[in-house]
N, C-alpha and C positions, 0 to 999 in steps of 0.2 A: 682943188679941194683943200679946205683949211684943216687945222690940227684937230678941231672938234669933230668935223665930219669924218676924218680919217680914223679917229678913235672909235666912232660909232660903227664904221664899216668893219674895223678889226674885231670889235666885241661881237658884232653880228656873225662874223665868220667863225669865231670860236664857239659861239652858242650853237650854230648849225652843225659844226663838227661834233660837239659834245652830244647833241641830240641824235645824230646819226649813229654814234658809237653806242649810246644807251639803247637805241632801237634794235641793235643787232644782238643784244644780250639774250642768250638762250633761256627760255622759260621753263619752269618746272613742268614735267610731263612731256617735254619735247623729245622726239626721237634723236638718237645720237647722229650728228651730221658728219659729213666729210669722211665717211668710212672708207671710201675708195681712193683717197689721196695718198700717193706713195711718198714717203719721207725717208731720207737717209738715216740709217740706224747706226749708232756708234759701234755696235758690235759687228757691223758689216752688212752690206746689201741694203735693201729698203724694207720698210714696214708701213703698214696702213692700220687704221683703227679696226678694220675688219679682221686683222690678224691677232688682235688683243681682246680677249673676252674671257671673263671668269664665270664660273657656274653660278655664283651669287651676284656678281656685278663687276663693274669696271670703273676704275678711277683714272680720270684724265687730269694731268697737272700741267698747266702752262707755267713754265719755269725758265731758268737761264743759268748762265755761269757766274755772273758778276754781282747780282743784286744782293745787298746785305740782308734783306728779308728772306731771301732764299737760303743763303749760306747760314744765316742765323737759326733756321728751323729745319734744315735738311736732316739732321740726326733724329729729330722727332718724327719727321716724315718717314725716315728709314725704319724706325721702330714700329710705326703704324703699318707700313708695308709688310714687315716681317710678322706682325701680329695677325693680319687679316689674309695673307696669301693662302694660309692653310684652311681658311674658312671660305675660300672660293672667290676671292676678289683679285682681279688682275690690275696691274698698275702700269701706266705709261706716262713718262715726262716728255713734254714737247717744248722745244725752244724755238720761238718764232721771232725773237728780237732781231732787229736789223744790225748786221755786222758793220754797216757803214756808220752807225751811231756808236756802237761799242764793239771794237774789234775783238775783244775777248769773248764775245758771244758767237764767234764763228765755229764751224764744225770741228776744226782741228783742236780748239780749246775744249769743246765738248768731249772729244775722245780722250784728251789728256785728263780732264776732270773725272771721267768715269774710270779711267785706269788708276787714278789715285784713290778714289773713294769707293769704288765697287758698289754703287747703289743697287738695291734689289728691284729695279724697274727698268723697263725699256726706255732708252733715251733717244729721241728722234728730232731731226732738224726740219722745221717747217719754214724753209728759207723763202718760199713764195708767199707766206703768211695766209694762204688760203684757208687752212684749218683754223687758225686763230680768228680770222674774220667770220668764219661760219659759226664759231662758238660765241663770238662777241667777247673774247678774252680781254680783260681789262688790266690786270696786274700780274706781277710775278711775286709770289706764287698765286695762282687762281685755280681752285679745285672744282672739278665736276664729277659727281658720283652718279653712275647709271646703274639701274637694276638689271636683273637677268634678261629682261625684255628690251634692254637698251633704251629705257626711258629715264630722263633726268629726274633724280630724286633729291639731289642736294647740289648747291653751287655757292661758292664764296670763299671764306677764309679757312685756314686750318686752325691756327692759334689766335688768341686775342693779342699776343705779343710775339710775333714771329721773329722780330729783329733781336730779341733777347728771350729766347725760349725758356730759359731757367726761371724767368719771372712771370711766365704765362699762367693764368688761372683758369682759362676756358679752352677746351679743345673741341671745337665744333665738328671737325672732320671725324675724329674718333667717335663722337656721339652719333653722327650720321651713319658711320659704318657699323657701329654696334647694333643700331636699330635695324639696318638693312639686313645684316647677317642673322638677326634673330627673327626675321620675317615680319617685322613691324614697320608701319609707316614712319618716315622721318619726321620727327615732331617740329624741327626747326629747319625747313628745307632751303632757306636762303639767308645768307649773311653778306655783309660787305667784304670783299677781298681786301687784304691789307698787304701793301707792298709797293714796288716801283711800277709805274705804268708801263705797259707793253711798248717797246720801242718800234714804232711804225716807220716803215720805209718812207723817206722824204719828209718826215716830221722832226721838229726839234725834240730832243730827248725828254723834255719836261713841258710839252706844249699844253697838256690837258690840265685844267684846274683840278685841285684835289677831290672835290665832291663830284666830279664828272664820273668817277669810277664807283659811285655808290649804287647799289642795287636796291636797297631798302632804306 
């Protein structure tokens, strides 16, 4: 096989992988998946999504320990969680990143991070990546808002500038939760998540082309 043929095969493999990832993305109106998958909880024991349900809805965040888009916006996410928990929204953060790609994303570092920051959400380890695959999680952070009937009403980014939250001008997550808790339909139900791509087991850390993680 010559260099040109090898290049075509490589590009084809990447396109197939990108297509498969996009095809897994959970659609608006879909039921909450993987509710029975048990994940290690940093507070001890295990937790599943069946255990996390708010009267108004549930926010599932695919997150991690190291990503600058996560660490840059965590305090805004904290404020959002504190603002809406009394309005009946439950929050869970899920770290599905491969620790073989980033050692700092392992469970021990999750426990240490929670002990340091005391985030107001459940923080769970999806080491098998079953939950992330079921959701079609693309980036960290990637937000999924479900209503009281466990139907997806919003997915995508939190802020338009998560890596430098002080410069953010748009907070799509807050808008979605404000409409949800007011009993209104979410007017902008899907945006492109902004962050590092999920670190899949057996894949290079940055194997996905940037636009492969676009939903809209």
